[in-house]
N, C-alpha and C positions, 0 to 999 in steps of 0.2 A: 883276498880280504873280505871279510862279512860286511854286509850293509846295516849300519847301525840304525839308519833312519827308517826301517820298514818295519811296520808293526805286525803282533801276531796276526791280527785279523787278514792281513794283507798277505801274509806267510800263507793262510789258510785257502785263500782264494787261488794263489798260485800253484800250491800243491793241489786244488780240486782240477785245475786246467791242465795240468801236469799228468795227473792220474787218467782224466778222462780221455787225454790224446793218446795215451798207450793203451788205453783199452778200445776206445770206438773212434770213428772218425765221421762226418766232421765235429769240431768244439765249436758250439755255437753259445750265446749268453743264455738263451734257455736252458739248457742242460745244466749249465755252470751255476744258475739260479736256483732248479730244482736241487741239485746236489748239495749247495750250501743253504738252502732252506730260506731264501731272502727273497724280497719281491723285486718285481721287474725294474722300476725306479733306483733301490737300491744298489742290485746289479748294474744298470746303466752309469750310476756316477762313480760306481767304484772299478769300472773297467775302464772309464774313461781316465782316473787318475792313475791306474797301472798303464795306461799307454803312455800318458803325458810323463810319467816317470821311467819308461824305458824298460818296462818290464815285460812289456807284450806288446803285439800288433795284429790289427783287426783288418782282414783282407776286404775286398769288393763284396765277398759272399757272406760276410758277417761272419767269417770264421776267424776263431782267435788261434793265435799261435804265439808262445814263448819266445822271446827274445832269449840270446845267450845268458845275458843278466838274468832274466826272468827264470831260466832253467836251473840256473845254479843255485838259485834261492829254492826252489822246491825239490832239487833232487838233495840240497843239505836237510833240508826238515823231514824229509822222508826218510833220509839215513838215520836220523835221530831217533825219528818216530820208531823204527824198525828195530835200531840198537835198543832202545828203550824195553820195547816187546819183550827183546831177549833176555835181558836182565831179569825183567819181572816174571816171565815164566820158566827160565832156566835157572836163576840163581834165588828168585823169591818164591818160586812154586805158583805164581796167580793162574788163573784158566786163561784159557782164548779170550775170551769176552774182558773180563776185566784187566787184561793187559792192553788190551787195545783200548779201552776206555782212559786207563790211567797215563798210557803212553801220549794220549791227546793232550792230555794237561801238563805234561812234563816237557814236550819236544821243544815248546820255544824257549825255555828257561837253560838249555843246554848249550854250553860255549865249546868253542872248536878244542880246547885243552881237554874238558869233560868229555868229548865225543871219541877224542883220539883214546884217552887212557879208559873208555868202555870200551872199545872195540878190542884192545888188548887183553883185556881182563876176560873177555867173552871169545878169545881167540880167534878175531877177525870172522864172524859167520858171515856167509855167502848169501842167507836167506833169513827172511822173520819167521816168526814160530808159523806162521799161515803159508808159508813158503814162497813169499815175493822176493825178487832178487832185490839184495840192499843196493843202493845206488854206490858208487864208487869203485875206484881201480878198473873204470871203463864198462862197468855195468850199468844198465839201465832196469826200469820196470817192464820193458817189452814183453808182452805175454808171446811167446812162440808156440805156445801148446795149443791142443784142441779145447774149445770151450766144449764143456759136457754135455749141453743140449742138441750138439749136434752129432752125438755118437750114435751108430746103429746099435738096434737089438741083437743081443747074443756077444756083443763086444768084450773083450776083457781088457782094462784100461788101468793107468797106474794114477792116483789122486797126485798131483804136482801142486796147486795152490788155490787160495780163495783170492780171487781179485783184491786189491785195495779197495774198490766200491762195496764188495761183498763184506769186507771186516767191519763196515757200520752197520752191518746187519745182525744184530745181537742174538735174535733168535735162531738165524742160519747158523751162526757159529755155535750156538749152544747144541743144535740138532745133530751137526755134524760131530761136535765132540762125543755127542750120546752116543753115536753108532761108529766111532771109531775112525772115521772119514777123514784122515790128517795125511799129511804129505808123504808120499811113498809106499801107501796101501795099496793094495793091488785091489779092484772089486769088479763085477759083471754088470752091465746093462741090461737086466733080463727084458724088459719091456718099454717100450715107450708109447704115450696113448696121449697123441694132440688134443685129440677132442676133448679130454677130460684136465689138460695142462698138468698131466705128470708124469712121471718117470717111474721103473721099478728096479732097485738097484740092491745086491746081496753081497754081502762080505760074507765070507765062510757060511755060516747057516743062520745070518739074520739078513733077512729080506724085509726091505723097507721102500716106501715111495717118497720121491722129494718131487716139490714142483717144478715145472721145467723153465720158469721164469729165474727161479732159485740156482737150478743147472746154469744157466749162463753167467753166473757168477765163480764158476768153479772152472779150472783149467785141468786138463788130464793128458797122460802121453800114451 
């Protein structure tokens, strides 16, 4: 049963906490505030409300954890976001960047009934266009693949996904799409230059550089 009392803004906070928890540990207020682009005071008051209403708990070391109730809300909104992205790319033909932006606007308006029909229309996809697992049927957003920045020079890898955090980087999505770096594509890590903060990648005859910070938002196998 859906929680009719929760606002779209609070759903966004729970989604951010969920994503940060899957991508890195620990999750603290400063990281969530940075992700949401809000002030520390706004984050503090929102966190107190989420805790009071039973969506999160804050441990002694100030680590934030979703409760079962909070996790259900976060996974529900992420599932609707990812299904909407699939609709926009697979059916309507939008590119990666526009699909993510539009899905963020639409995700809060989708009901359980529409979500179910949307999944059926799309033949129950298991990932979003960017390769992230769609929550549901026992799946989570957990990234078991290797971050690209940890791959050694000379390695051949397969692109698996852009993290949900990386999806918010419109410039990164455009860059990846421009070079054909999409889920399932095999490519080579030609060189890594930590002092310059870049990696050199190669897909067939296309050789190009990618920032190491950006590479942290990409998962490969």
